[in-house]
FISE-157649 format. One record per residue (C-alpha): residue number from 1; residue in three letters; x, y, z. Coordinates in Angstrom, 2 decimals, decimal comma, always signed. Example, Ala and Ser with C-alpha at 12.3 -4.5 7.8 and 13.67 -1.06 7.14 Angstrom:
<bases>
+-----+-----+---------+---------+---------+
:   k :   r :       x :       y :       z :
+-----+-----+---------+---------+---------+
:   1 : ALA :  +12,30 :   -4,50 :   +7,80 :
:   2 : SER :  +13,67 :   -1,06 :   +7,14 :
+-----+-----+---------+---------+---------+
</bases>
This chain:
<bases>
+-----+-----+---------+---------+---------+
:   k :   r :       x :       y :       z :
+-----+-----+---------+---------+---------+
:   1 : MET :   -9,15 :   -7,02 :   +4,31 :
:   2 : ALA :   -7,36 :   -3,67 :   +4,90 :
:   3 : ILE :   -6,94 :   -0,74 :   +2,47 :
:   4 : LEU :   -3,48 :   +0,07 :   +1,46 :
:   5 : VAL :   -3,01 :   +3,82 :   +1,24 :
:   6 : THR :   +0,21 :   +4,87 :   -0,78 :
:   7 : GLY :   +1,56 :   +8,35 :   +0,13 :
:   8 : GLY :   -0,42 :   +8,10 :   +3,48 :
:   9 : ALA :   +1,88 :  +10,22 :   +5,51 :
:  10 : GLY :   +1,61 :  +13,33 :   +3,22 :
:  11 : TYR :   -1,04 :  +15,91 :   +3,59 :
:  12 : ILE :   -3,80 :  +14,44 :   +1,42 :
:  13 : GLY :   -2,96 :  +10,79 :   +2,38 :
:  14 : SER :   -2,92 :  +11,42 :   +5,91 :
:  15 : VAL :   -6,36 :  +13,14 :   +5,81 :
:  16 : THR :   -7,60 :  +10,28 :   +3,75 :
:  17 : VAL :   -6,12 :   +7,79 :   +6,29 :
:  18 : GLU :   -7,72 :   +9,75 :   +9,15 :
:  19 : ARG :  -11,32 :   +9,69 :   +7,65 :
:  20 : LEU :  -10,97 :   +5,89 :   +6,75 :
:  21 : ALA :   -9,86 :   +5,20 :  +10,32 :
:  22 : THR :  -12,90 :   +7,27 :  +11,54 :
:  23 : ASN :  -15,17 :   +5,21 :   +9,42 :
:  24 : GLY :  -13,89 :   +2,01 :  +10,95 :
:  25 : GLU :  -11,74 :   +0,89 :   +8,03 :
:  26 : SER :   -8,77 :   -1,28 :   +8,37 :
:  27 : ILE :   -5,73 :   +0,54 :   +6,95 :
:  28 : VAL :   -1,98 :   +0,11 :   +5,96 :
:  29 : VAL :   +0,04 :   +2,97 :   +5,08 :
:  30 : LEU :   +3,01 :   +2,85 :   +2,73 :
:  31 : ASP :   +5,00 :   +6,16 :   +2,22 :
:  32 : ASP :   +8,59 :   +6,79 :   +1,35 :
:  33 : LEU :   +8,52 :  +10,01 :   +3,61 :
:  34 : SER :  +10,10 :  +12,16 :   +0,81 :
:  35 : TYR :   +7,25 :  +14,72 :   +1,43 :
:  36 : GLY :   +5,23 :  +12,96 :   +4,23 :
:  37 : HIS :   +5,93 :  +12,67 :   +7,99 :
:  38 : ARG :   +5,60 :   +9,65 :  +10,04 :
:  39 : GLU :   +4,06 :  +11,65 :  +12,81 :
:  40 : ALA :   +0,98 :  +12,27 :  +10,56 :
:  41 : ILE :   -0,06 :   +8,63 :  +10,91 :
:  42 : ASP :   -1,44 :   +7,25 :  +14,21 :
:  43 : ALA :   +1,03 :   +4,93 :  +15,84 :
:  44 : GLY :   -1,86 :   +2,28 :  +15,83 :
:  45 : ILE :   -1,94 :   +2,10 :  +12,00 :
:  46 : PRO :   +0,51 :   -0,28 :  +10,36 :
:  47 : PHE :   +3,07 :   +1,78 :   +8,58 :
:  48 : TYR :   +5,81 :   +0,70 :   +5,92 :
:  49 : GLN :   +8,41 :   +3,14 :   +4,72 :
:  50 : GLY :   +9,33 :   +2,44 :   +1,25 :
:  51 : SER :   +8,35 :   +3,09 :   -2,52 :
:  52 : ALA :   +5,17 :   +1,88 :   -4,11 :
:  53 : GLY :   +7,55 :   +0,76 :   -6,85 :
:  54 : ASP :   +9,21 :   -1,76 :   -4,81 :
:  55 : ARG :   +7,74 :   -5,11 :   -5,83 :
:  56 : ASN :   +9,21 :   -7,02 :   -3,07 :
:  57 : LEU :   +7,90 :   -4,60 :   -0,42 :
:  58 : LEU :   +4,47 :   -4,58 :   -1,91 :
:  59 : ALA :   +4,47 :   -8,21 :   -1,90 :
:  60 : ASP :   +5,50 :   -8,41 :   +1,71 :
:  61 : ILE :   +2,73 :   -5,90 :   +2,66 :
:  62 : VAL :   -0,03 :   -7,75 :   +0,80 :
:  63 : PHE :   +1,16 :  -11,03 :   +2,21 :
:  64 : THR :   +1,58 :  -10,04 :   +5,92 :
:  65 : SER :   -0,85 :   -7,13 :   +6,32 :
:  66 : LEU :   -3,58 :   -7,41 :   +3,87 :
:  67 : SER :   -4,59 :  -10,87 :   +4,67 :
:  68 : CYS :   -3,67 :  -12,59 :   +1,46 :
:  69 : ALA :   -3,26 :  -15,90 :   +3,38 :
:  70 : ARG :   -3,71 :  -18,09 :   +0,33 :
:  71 : CYS :   -0,96 :  -16,26 :   -1,70 :
:  72 : SER :   +2,68 :  -16,79 :   -1,48 :
:  73 : PRO :   +4,96 :  -13,82 :   -2,01 :
:  74 : SER :   +6,42 :  -15,16 :   -5,20 :
:  75 : SER :   +2,77 :  -15,83 :   -6,64 :
:  76 : LEU :   +2,23 :  -12,09 :   -5,67 :
:  77 : LEU :   +5,06 :  -11,00 :   -7,66 :
:  78 : LEU :   +3,78 :  -12,68 :  -10,65 :
:  79 : LEU :   +0,42 :  -11,18 :  -10,21 :
:  80 : PHE :   +2,07 :   -7,70 :   -9,93 :
:  81 : ASP :   +4,00 :   -8,28 :  -13,13 :
:  82 : SER :   +0,93 :   -9,49 :  -14,91 :
:  83 : ALA :   -1,10 :   -6,46 :  -13,82 :
:  84 : ILE :   +1,60 :   -4,04 :  -14,69 :
:  85 : SER :   +1,98 :   -5,57 :  -18,24 :
:  86 : PHE :   -1,56 :   -5,35 :  -18,75 :
:  87 : GLY :   -1,68 :   -1,75 :  -17,81 :
:  88 : PHE :   +1,23 :   -0,88 :  -20,42 :
:  89 : ASN :   -0,59 :   -2,90 :  -23,04 :
:  90 : GLN :   -3,75 :   -1,08 :  -22,43 :
:  91 : SER :   -2,07 :   +2,43 :  -22,61 :
:  92 : ARG :   -0,76 :   +1,37 :  -26,02 :
:  93 : VAL :   -4,26 :   +0,97 :  -27,56 :
+-----+-----+---------+---------+---------+
</bases>
């Protein structure tokens, strides 16, 4: 299973990606490049340009890149919605 690094093309994210790669981890990077730079990420690391708030993009990344072979994109969207709802409910306590 790969590690998804959001904001991975920014300064802190790219250093994190570099260290994870040095430790032999499998990595996928998601960044909207509003502050980051594509050149900060090694060409051999899977990169997606977009927002972490884009549910459909996240479902695609998880389904195709993070080895969620038993999940369908639609079931992943339901999982995201449930997790987000849970987080909002917990913040109200």
